[in-house]
C-alpha positions as CSV (number, residue, x, y, z in Angstrom):
1,X,0.1,0.0,0.0
2,X,1.3,3.3,-0.8
3,X,1.3,6.4,1.2
4,X,-1.7,8.0,-0.7
5,X,-3.5,4.8,-0.4
6,X,-2.9,4.6,3.5
7,X,-4.0,8.1,3.8
8,X,-7.3,7.4,1.7
9,X,-7.9,4.2,4.0
10,X,-7.4,6.5,7.2
11,X,-9.9,9.0,5.9
12,X,-12.4,6.4,4.9
13,X,-12.2,4.7,8.3
14,X,-12.2,8.2,10.2
15,X,-15.5,9.0,8.3
16,X,-17.2,5.5,9.4
17,X,-15.9,5.7,13.0
18,X,-17.5,9.2,13.3
19,X,-20.8,8.0,12.1
20,X,-20.7,5.0,14.3
21,X,-19.9,7.3,17.3
22,X,-22.6,9.5,16.5
23,X,-25.2,6.8,16.5
24,X,-23.8,5.4,19.8
25,X,-24.4,8.8,21.3
26,X,-27.9,8.8,19.9
27,X,-28.7,5.5,21.7
28,X,-27.6,7.0,24.8
29,X,-29.6,10.0,24.4
30,X,-32.8,8.2,23.8
31,X,-33.4,8.0,20.0
32,X,-36.5,6.3,19.1
33,X,-36.1,2.8,17.6
34,X,-37.6,3.7,14.2
35,X,-35.1,6.4,14.0
36,X,-32.3,4.1,15.2
37,X,-33.0,1.6,12.7
38,X,-33.1,4.4,10.0
39,X,-29.7,5.8,11.0
40,X,-28.1,2.4,11.5
41,X,-29.1,1.5,7.9
42,X,-27.5,4.8,6.7
43,X,-24.1,3.8,8.6
44,X,-24.2,0.2,7.1
45,X,-24.7,1.7,3.6
46,X,-21.7,4.1,4.1
47,X,-19.7,1.1,5.2
48,X,-20.6,-0.9,2.2
49,X,-19.7,2.0,-0.1
50,X,-16.5,2.5,1.9
51,X,-15.4,-1.1,2.6
52,X,-17.5,-3.4,0.5
53,X,-15.4,-6.2,1.6
54,X,-15.9,-5.7,5.1
55,X,-19.6,-5.7,5.5
56,X,-19.8,-8.8,7.5
57,X,-17.2,-7.6,9.9
58,X,-19.2,-4.5,10.2
59,X,-22.2,-6.6,11.2
60,X,-20.1,-8.5,13.7
61,X,-18.6,-5.5,15.5
62,X,-20.9,-2.3,15.1
63,X,-24.3,-4.1,15.2
64,X,-23.2,-5.8,18.4
65,X,-21.9,-2.6,19.8
66,X,-25.2,-1.0,19.0
67,X,-27.2,-4.0,20.5
68,X,-25.2,-4.1,23.7
69,X,-25.5,0.0,24.1
70,X,-29.5,-0.3,23.4
71,X,-29.9,-3.0,26.1
72,X,-27.7,-1.0,28.6
73,X,-29.2,2.4,28.2
74,X,-32.8,1.5,26.8
75,X,-33.2,-1.8,29.0
76,X,-34.7,-3.6,26.2
77,X,-33.3,-6.1,23.4
78,X,-33.3,-5.2,19.7
79,X,-32.8,-7.4,16.6
80,X,-31.9,-6.2,13.4
81,X,-34.3,-8.0,11.6
82,X,-37.0,-6.0,13.1
83,X,-35.8,-3.1,10.7
84,X,-36.8,-5.4,7.7
85,X,-40.2,-6.0,9.3
86,X,-39.5,-9.3,10.7
87,X,-39.0,-9.6,14.6
88,X,-37.0,-12.3,16.0
C-alpha cells in the first residue's frame, strides 16, 4: 500500500468511525427505535460504499456494539431483523 492509499484508507475509516460514534451517542441520548434503525441502515450503507469487503465485519462488530448499548441504556433487546419488518 502506498502512502496516498494509506491516507485514503485512514480517511475512510475516520468517516465510518465518526458516524458510528454519532449513532452510539444517539442511543445513549434516547433516539427512537424507528429513527435508530433508519440511522443504522445509513451507517451500514456508508460502510458498504467505503469497505464493501468488510460488511460482515461491520455486522459482527458494530451491530453487536449497538445492541449492547441499546440494552444497557434502553433496557430492552433489539434485533436487526426488526428493521426489515421481521421480529425475532
